[in-house]
C-alpha angles and dihedrals in degrees: 000000000000097000098065097045092043096053090046093048093047091050091049091047087059090049090237129147123229087250093056095049091043089057090052090051093044093237132114122267088245091056092048090048089055090051091055093045093047095238092117126044114239114238116235093246090057091048089053092050092048093049092049094045093049092041094236138106131267086238088062092048091051094047095246090125136018090214105110095190112096126239119252104280126224091205123053121202 
């Protein structure tokens, strides 16, 4: 599935470890590892945080589009 490879590739593109991104998401490294492997469903709030952090859209993360640039957001963080 697109989601798992995309979040791994985006993390690696940022030269970040699973531990570093897990800290940003306020989850354990083990939990984040399960997100990347697809053994644990990713909550919507985590998807939002990942999309914002990686400056992309949830549609891109989910494989609904190949356009990596995000849409204009109504909410700024």
